[in-house]
N, CA, C and O atoms as CSV, one atom per row, in Angstrom:
chain,resi,resn,atom,element,x,y,z
A,1,MET,N,N,185.768,-62.551,-111.386
A,1,MET,CA,C,186.178,-61.005,-112.157
A,1,MET,C,C,185.650,-60.405,-113.354
A,1,MET,O,O,185.660,-59.230,-113.722
A,2,HIS,N,N,185.085,-61.671,-114.005
A,2,HIS,CA,C,184.072,-61.263,-114.976
A,2,HIS,C,C,183.360,-60.487,-114.612
A,2,HIS,O,O,183.205,-59.328,-114.998
A,3,LYS,N,N,182.421,-61.544,-113.152
A,3,LYS,CA,C,180.905,-60.495,-113.433
A,3,LYS,C,C,181.541,-58.985,-112.584
A,3,LYS,O,O,180.747,-58.044,-112.568
A,4,LYS,N,N,182.902,-58.761,-111.913
A,4,LYS,CA,C,183.080,-57.577,-111.445
A,4,LYS,C,C,182.767,-56.477,-112.752
A,4,LYS,O,O,182.121,-55.430,-112.801
A,5,VAL,N,N,183.415,-57.114,-113.597
A,5,VAL,CA,C,183.658,-56.503,-114.929
A,5,VAL,C,C,182.298,-55.899,-115.652
A,5,VAL,O,O,182.154,-54.796,-116.177
A,6,GLN,N,N,181.311,-57.020,-115.503
A,6,GLN,CA,C,180.330,-56.827,-116.392
A,6,GLN,C,C,179.331,-55.938,-115.415
A,6,GLN,O,O,178.420,-55.379,-116.025
A,7,LEU,N,N,179.370,-55.751,-114.128
A,7,LEU,CA,C,178.920,-54.786,-113.174
A,7,LEU,C,C,178.962,-53.234,-113.397
A,7,LEU,O,O,178.122,-52.361,-113.617
A,8,TRP,N,N,180.515,-53.297,-113.219
A,8,TRP,CA,C,180.760,-52.193,-113.323
A,8,TRP,C,C,180.717,-51.035,-115.252
A,8,TRP,O,O,180.684,-49.835,-115.522
A,9,PHE,N,N,180.748,-52.424,-116.126
A,9,PHE,CA,C,180.103,-52.250,-117.216
A,9,PHE,C,C,178.563,-51.694,-117.469
A,9,PHE,O,O,178.193,-50.954,-118.381
A,10,LEU,N,N,177.671,-52.339,-116.258
A,10,LEU,CA,C,176.375,-52.480,-116.345
A,10,LEU,C,C,176.283,-50.757,-115.718
A,10,LEU,O,O,175.928,-49.817,-116.430
A,11,LEU,N,N,176.610,-50.649,-114.529
A,11,LEU,CA,C,176.468,-49.637,-114.039
A,11,LEU,C,C,177.185,-47.842,-114.017
A,11,LEU,O,O,176.867,-46.786,-113.468
A,12,SER,N,N,178.457,-48.376,-115.099
A,12,SER,CA,C,178.488,-46.816,-115.758
A,12,SER,C,C,177.929,-46.804,-117.280
A,12,SER,O,O,178.344,-46.082,-118.187
A,13,LEU,N,N,177.023,-47.647,-117.346
A,13,LEU,CA,C,175.768,-47.475,-119.071
A,13,LEU,C,C,174.903,-46.356,-118.111
A,13,LEU,O,O,174.878,-45.125,-118.098
A,14,PHE,N,N,174.242,-47.358,-117.353
A,14,PHE,CA,C,173.599,-46.577,-116.505
A,14,PHE,C,C,173.482,-44.569,-116.078
A,14,PHE,O,O,172.759,-43.586,-116.241
A,15,GLY,N,N,174.736,-44.998,-115.482
A,15,GLY,CA,C,175.075,-43.620,-115.084
A,15,GLY,C,C,175.002,-42.646,-116.037
A,15,GLY,O,O,174.584,-41.511,-115.806
A,16,PHE,N,N,175.519,-43.165,-117.460
A,16,PHE,CA,C,175.514,-42.493,-119.081
A,16,PHE,C,C,174.472,-41.905,-119.384
A,16,PHE,O,O,174.413,-40.722,-119.718
A,17,ILE,N,N,173.251,-42.917,-119.270
A,17,ILE,CA,C,171.817,-42.921,-119.917
A,17,ILE,C,C,171.430,-41.702,-118.542
A,17,ILE,O,O,170.780,-40.704,-118.854
A,18,GLY,N,N,171.757,-41.838,-117.473
A,18,GLY,CA,C,171.059,-40.991,-116.436
A,18,GLY,C,C,171.907,-39.334,-117.334
A,18,GLY,O,O,171.289,-38.372,-117.788
A,19,LEU,N,N,172.610,-39.432,-117.326
A,19,LEU,CA,C,173.706,-38.009,-117.939
A,19,LEU,C,C,172.970,-37.620,-118.807
A,19,LEU,O,O,172.678,-36.441,-118.606
A,20,VAL,N,N,172.413,-38.117,-119.884
A,20,VAL,CA,C,172.098,-37.892,-120.966
A,20,VAL,C,C,170.786,-37.684,-120.878
A,20,VAL,O,O,170.312,-36.858,-121.658
A,21,GLY,N,N,170.026,-38.264,-120.073
A,21,GLY,CA,C,168.519,-37.693,-119.739
A,21,GLY,C,C,168.724,-36.469,-119.324
A,21,GLY,O,O,168.231,-35.638,-120.087
A,22,ARG,N,N,169.299,-36.002,-118.347
A,22,ARG,CA,C,169.269,-34.686,-117.935
A,22,ARG,C,C,169.900,-33.712,-118.414
A,22,ARG,O,O,169.643,-32.552,-118.091
A,23,ALA,N,N,170.942,-34.081,-119.366
A,23,ALA,CA,C,171.438,-32.957,-120.666
A,23,ALA,C,C,170.253,-32.732,-121.441
A,23,ALA,O,O,170.625,-32.269,-122.520
A,24,GLN,N,N,168.829,-32.852,-121.405
A,24,GLN,CA,C,168.063,-32.746,-122.002
A,24,GLN,C,C,166.795,-32.056,-121.367
A,24,GLN,O,O,165.719,-31.785,-121.900
A,25,ASP,N,N,167.207,-31.862,-120.145
A,25,ASP,CA,C,166.159,-31.029,-119.310
A,25,ASP,C,C,165.171,-29.823,-119.517
A,25,ASP,O,O,165.413,-28.784,-118.903
A,26,PRO,N,N,164.307,-29.877,-120.168
A,26,PRO,CA,C,163.505,-28.722,-120.226
A,26,PRO,C,C,162.739,-27.908,-119.092
A,26,PRO,O,O,161.786,-27.148,-119.262
A,27,ALA,N,N,163.411,-28.260,-117.820
A,27,ALA,CA,C,163.008,-27.408,-117.149
A,27,ALA,C,C,163.794,-25.952,-117.048
A,27,ALA,O,O,163.391,-25.132,-116.223
A,28,SER,N,N,164.684,-25.712,-117.721
A,28,SER,CA,C,165.246,-24.782,-117.673
A,28,SER,C,C,165.361,-23.773,-118.297
A,28,SER,O,O,166.181,-22.858,-118.217
A,29,GLY,N,N,163.816,-24.083,-119.471
A,29,GLY,CA,C,163.070,-22.842,-119.753
A,29,GLY,C,C,163.537,-22.418,-120.977
A,29,GLY,O,O,162.890,-21.528,-121.529
A,30,LYS,N,N,164.750,-22.961,-121.656
A,30,LYS,CA,C,165.525,-22.571,-123.031
A,30,LYS,C,C,164.946,-23.164,-124.054
A,30,LYS,O,O,164.753,-24.372,-123.910
A,31,PRO,N,N,164.508,-22.532,-125.347
A,31,PRO,CA,C,163.462,-23.846,-126.247
A,31,PRO,C,C,164.930,-23.980,-127.236
A,31,PRO,O,O,165.682,-23.019,-127.394
A,32,VAL,N,N,165.170,-25.316,-127.843
A,32,VAL,CA,C,166.429,-25.652,-128.493
A,32,VAL,C,C,166.406,-24.679,-129.842
A,32,VAL,O,O,165.670,-25.023,-130.766
A,33,GLU,N,N,166.993,-23.785,-129.935
A,33,GLU,CA,C,166.986,-22.853,-131.334
A,33,GLU,C,C,166.908,-23.388,-132.538
A,33,GLU,O,O,166.008,-23.424,-133.377
A,34,MET,N,N,168.555,-24.013,-132.478
A,34,MET,CA,C,168.632,-25.560,-133.636
A,34,MET,C,C,167.747,-25.613,-133.804
A,34,MET,O,O,167.220,-24.794,-134.557
A,35,ALA,N,N,167.003,-26.653,-133.179
A,35,ALA,CA,C,166.042,-27.527,-133.555
A,35,ALA,C,C,164.535,-27.200,-134.506
A,35,ALA,O,O,163.880,-27.908,-135.271
A,36,ASP,N,N,164.337,-25.369,-133.891
A,36,ASP,CA,C,163.605,-25.000,-133.942
A,36,ASP,C,C,163.717,-24.480,-135.886
A,36,ASP,O,O,162.975,-24.693,-136.845
A,37,ARG,N,N,164.624,-23.974,-135.772
A,37,ARG,CA,C,165.241,-23.346,-136.958
A,37,ARG,C,C,165.129,-24.259,-138.350
A,37,ARG,O,O,164.667,-23.974,-139.455
A,38,LEU,N,N,165.823,-25.625,-137.772
A,38,LEU,CA,C,165.561,-26.810,-139.047
A,38,LEU,C,C,164.529,-26.832,-139.328
A,38,LEU,O,O,164.225,-26.735,-140.517
A,39,ARG,N,N,163.362,-27.000,-138.127
A,39,ARG,CA,C,161.980,-27.158,-138.907
A,39,ARG,C,C,161.372,-26.234,-139.277
A,39,ARG,O,O,160.226,-26.310,-139.721
A,40,ALA,N,N,162.112,-25.065,-139.146
A,40,ALA,CA,C,161.332,-23.749,-139.686
A,40,ALA,C,C,161.455,-23.786,-141.182
A,40,ALA,O,O,160.560,-23.402,-141.935
A,41,ASN,N,N,162.941,-24.405,-141.684
A,41,ASN,CA,C,163.252,-24.430,-142.875
A,41,ASN,C,C,163.001,-25.761,-143.566
A,41,ASN,O,O,163.427,-26.003,-144.696
A,42,GLY,N,N,162.356,-26.533,-142.903
A,42,GLY,CA,C,162.277,-27.799,-143.713
A,42,GLY,C,C,163.112,-28.978,-143.634
A,42,GLY,O,O,162.843,-30.145,-143.917
A,43,LYS,N,N,164.605,-28.238,-143.020
A,43,LYS,CA,C,166.244,-29.068,-143.477
A,43,LYS,C,C,165.564,-30.506,-142.201
A,43,LYS,O,O,165.792,-31.705,-142.361
A,44,ILE,N,N,164.840,-29.974,-141.173
A,44,ILE,CA,C,164.854,-31.496,-140.587
A,44,ILE,C,C,164.516,-32.323,-140.883
A,44,ILE,O,O,164.851,-33.281,-140.187
A,45,TYR,N,N,163.519,-32.651,-142.236
A,45,TYR,CA,C,163.776,-34.014,-142.731
A,45,TYR,C,C,164.943,-33.831,-143.408
A,45,TYR,O,O,165.328,-34.997,-143.331
A,46,VAL,N,N,165.772,-33.296,-143.988
A,46,VAL,CA,C,167.128,-33.963,-144.355
A,46,VAL,C,C,168.015,-34.454,-143.423
A,46,VAL,O,O,168.780,-35.382,-143.685
A,47,VAL,N,N,167.967,-33.868,-142.291
A,47,VAL,CA,C,168.546,-34.455,-141.072
A,47,VAL,C,C,168.072,-35.817,-140.705
A,47,VAL,O,O,168.833,-36.694,-140.296
A,48,VAL,N,N,166.656,-35.980,-140.881
A,48,VAL,CA,C,166.137,-37.365,-140.672
A,48,VAL,C,C,166.478,-38.293,-141.599
A,48,VAL,O,O,166.486,-39.483,-141.283
A,49,ALA,N,N,166.771,-37.925,-142.732
A,49,ALA,CA,C,166.677,-38.901,-143.888
A,49,ALA,C,C,168.090,-39.171,-143.748
A,49,ALA,O,O,168.239,-40.376,-143.949
A,50,VAL,N,N,169.205,-38.613,-143.495
A,50,VAL,CA,C,170.389,-38.978,-143.432
A,50,VAL,C,C,170.591,-39.678,-142.273
A,50,VAL,O,O,171.646,-40.305,-142.178
A,51,LEU,N,N,169.815,-39.703,-141.383
A,51,LEU,CA,C,170.195,-40.640,-140.252
A,51,LEU,C,C,169.586,-41.633,-140.355
A,51,LEU,O,O,170.163,-42.541,-139.755
A,52,LEU,N,N,168.366,-42.050,-140.986
A,52,LEU,CA,C,167.877,-43.162,-141.285
A,52,LEU,C,C,168.815,-43.791,-142.372
A,52,LEU,O,O,169.369,-44.868,-142.148
A,53,THR,N,N,168.991,-43.119,-143.543
A,53,THR,CA,C,170.513,-43.884,-144.271
A,53,THR,C,C,171.095,-44.437,-143.607
A,53,THR,O,O,171.073,-45.668,-143.627
A,54,ILE,N,N,171.790,-43.790,-142.819
A,54,ILE,CA,C,172.926,-43.967,-141.934
A,54,ILE,C,C,172.601,-45.933,-141.239
A,54,ILE,O,O,173.039,-47.006,-141.654
A,55,PHE,N,N,171.640,-45.584,-140.050
A,55,PHE,CA,C,171.304,-46.482,-139.830
A,55,PHE,C,C,170.577,-47.611,-140.592
A,55,PHE,O,O,170.502,-48.647,-139.932
A,56,ALA,N,N,169.987,-47.666,-141.906
A,56,ALA,CA,C,169.518,-48.885,-142.831
A,56,ALA,C,C,171.376,-49.053,-142.835
A,56,ALA,O,O,172.059,-49.928,-142.303
A,57,GLY,N,N,171.560,-48.538,-143.183
A,57,GLY,CA,C,173.395,-48.984,-143.698
A,57,GLY,C,C,174.078,-50.078,-142.807
A,57,GLY,O,O,174.455,-51.217,-143.082
A,58,LEU,N,N,174.112,-49.350,-141.646
A,58,LEU,CA,C,174.394,-50.343,-140.417
A,58,LEU,C,C,173.745,-51.337,-140.386
A,58,LEU,O,O,174.344,-52.380,-140.646
A,59,ILE,N,N,172.848,-51.379,-140.186
A,59,ILE,CA,C,171.955,-53.383,-139.971
A,59,ILE,C,C,172.077,-53.701,-141.152
A,59,ILE,O,O,172.506,-54.851,-141.059
A,60,ALA,N,N,171.957,-53.367,-142.692
A,60,ALA,CA,C,172.042,-53.872,-143.686
A,60,ALA,C,C,173.969,-54.909,-143.390
A,60,ALA,O,O,174.216,-56.112,-143.307
A,61,TYR,N,N,174.837,-53.728,-143.325
A,61,TYR,CA,C,176.306,-54.285,-143.072
A,61,TYR,C,C,176.217,-55.593,-141.503
A,61,TYR,O,O,176.805,-56.649,-141.733
A,62,VAL,N,N,175.823,-55.527,-140.682
A,62,VAL,CA,C,175.687,-56.129,-139.525
A,62,VAL,C,C,174.446,-57.475,-140.070
A,62,VAL,O,O,174.078,-58.322,-139.255
A,63,ILE,N,N,174.073,-57.471,-141.123
A,63,ILE,CA,C,173.210,-58.349,-141.389
A,63,ILE,C,C,174.156,-59.298,-142.129
A,63,ILE,O,O,174.348,-60.448,-141.733
A,64,ARG,N,N,174.658,-58.853,-143.063
A,64,ARG,CA,C,175.488,-59.318,-144.223
A,64,ARG,C,C,176.609,-60.196,-143.648
A,64,ARG,O,O,176.984,-61.265,-144.130
A,65,LEU,N,N,177.066,-59.626,-142.609
A,65,LEU,CA,C,178.257,-59.986,-141.526
A,65,LEU,C,C,177.872,-61.419,-141.205
A,65,LEU,O,O,178.451,-62.486,-141.404
A,66,ASP,N,N,176.709,-61.105,-140.644
A,66,ASP,CA,C,176.402,-62.560,-139.630
A,66,ASP,C,C,175.803,-63.633,-140.597
A,66,ASP,O,O,175.669,-64.743,-140.083
A,67,ARG,N,N,175.493,-63.533,-141.650
A,67,ARG,CA,C,175.697,-64.725,-142.937
A,67,ARG,C,C,176.635,-64.933,-143.126
A,67,ARG,O,O,176.950,-66.115,-143.265
A,68,LYS,N,N,177.686,-63.829,-143.248
A,68,LYS,CA,C,178.928,-64.337,-143.837
A,68,LYS,C,C,179.838,-65.359,-142.628
A,68,LYS,O,O,180.576,-66.274,-142.996
A,69,ILE,N,N,179.644,-65.041,-141.349
A,69,ILE,CA,C,179.937,-65.379,-140.158
A,69,ILE,C,C,178.934,-66.981,-140.443
A,69,ILE,O,O,179.322,-67.980,-141.050
A,70,GLY,N,N,178.130,-66.849,-140.044
A,70,GLY,CA,C,177.107,-68.090,-140.134
A,70,GLY,C,C,177.634,-69.246,-141.279
A,70,GLY,O,O,177.606,-70.461,-141.083
A,71,ARG,N,N,178.174,-68.503,-142.653
A,71,ARG,CA,C,178.281,-69.662,-144.176
A,71,ARG,C,C,179.995,-70.432,-143.211
A,71,ARG,O,O,180.303,-71.623,-143.236
A,72,LEU,N,N,180.882,-69.189,-142.404
A,72,LEU,CA,C,182.226,-70.086,-141.950
A,72,LEU,C,C,182.183,-70.735,-141.102
A,72,LEU,O,O,183.021,-71.634,-141.028
A,73,GLU,N,N,180.938,-70.546,-139.810
A,73,GLU,CA,C,180.691,-71.729,-139.157
A,73,GLU,C,C,180.541,-72.845,-139.740
A,73,GLU,O,O,181.224,-73.833,-139.470
A,74,LYS,N,N,179.287,-72.803,-140.933
A,74,LYS,CA,C,179.158,-74.139,-141.434
A,74,LYS,C,C,180.044,-74.828,-141.725
A,74,LYS,O,O,180.441,-75.816,-141.107
A,75,GLY,N,N,180.489,-74.344,-142.787
A,75,GLY,CA,C,181.868,-74.923,-144.019
A,75,GLY,C,C,182.915,-75.219,-143.133
A,75,GLY,O,O,183.745,-76.033,-143.539
A,76,GLY,N,N,183.069,-74.717,-141.961
A,76,GLY,CA,C,184.220,-75.045,-140.977
A,76,GLY,C,C,185.604,-74.640,-141.215
A,76,GLY,O,O,186.518,-75.187,-140.599
A,77,LYS,N,N,185.856,-73.529,-142.242
A,77,LYS,CA,C,187.013,-73.334,-142.699
A,77,LYS,C,C,186.777,-71.601,-142.089
A,77,LYS,O,O,187.668,-70.766,-142.241
């Protein structure tokens, strides 16, 4: 039963990745106006900085959580 769930999860994950790849299809010929406008105004750097800050915060949180769990496992509490 566990292998079936794992298989369905992987298949749906790969299917989702395929859909995301098609959503960014450049063959439609339409440029992404929002990204061009943000790049022209210099605001794209603000967007990238915010995303990097959020990502760094998530990584720091996971590392801190891993250390706490490791201490709990060693202490046996």
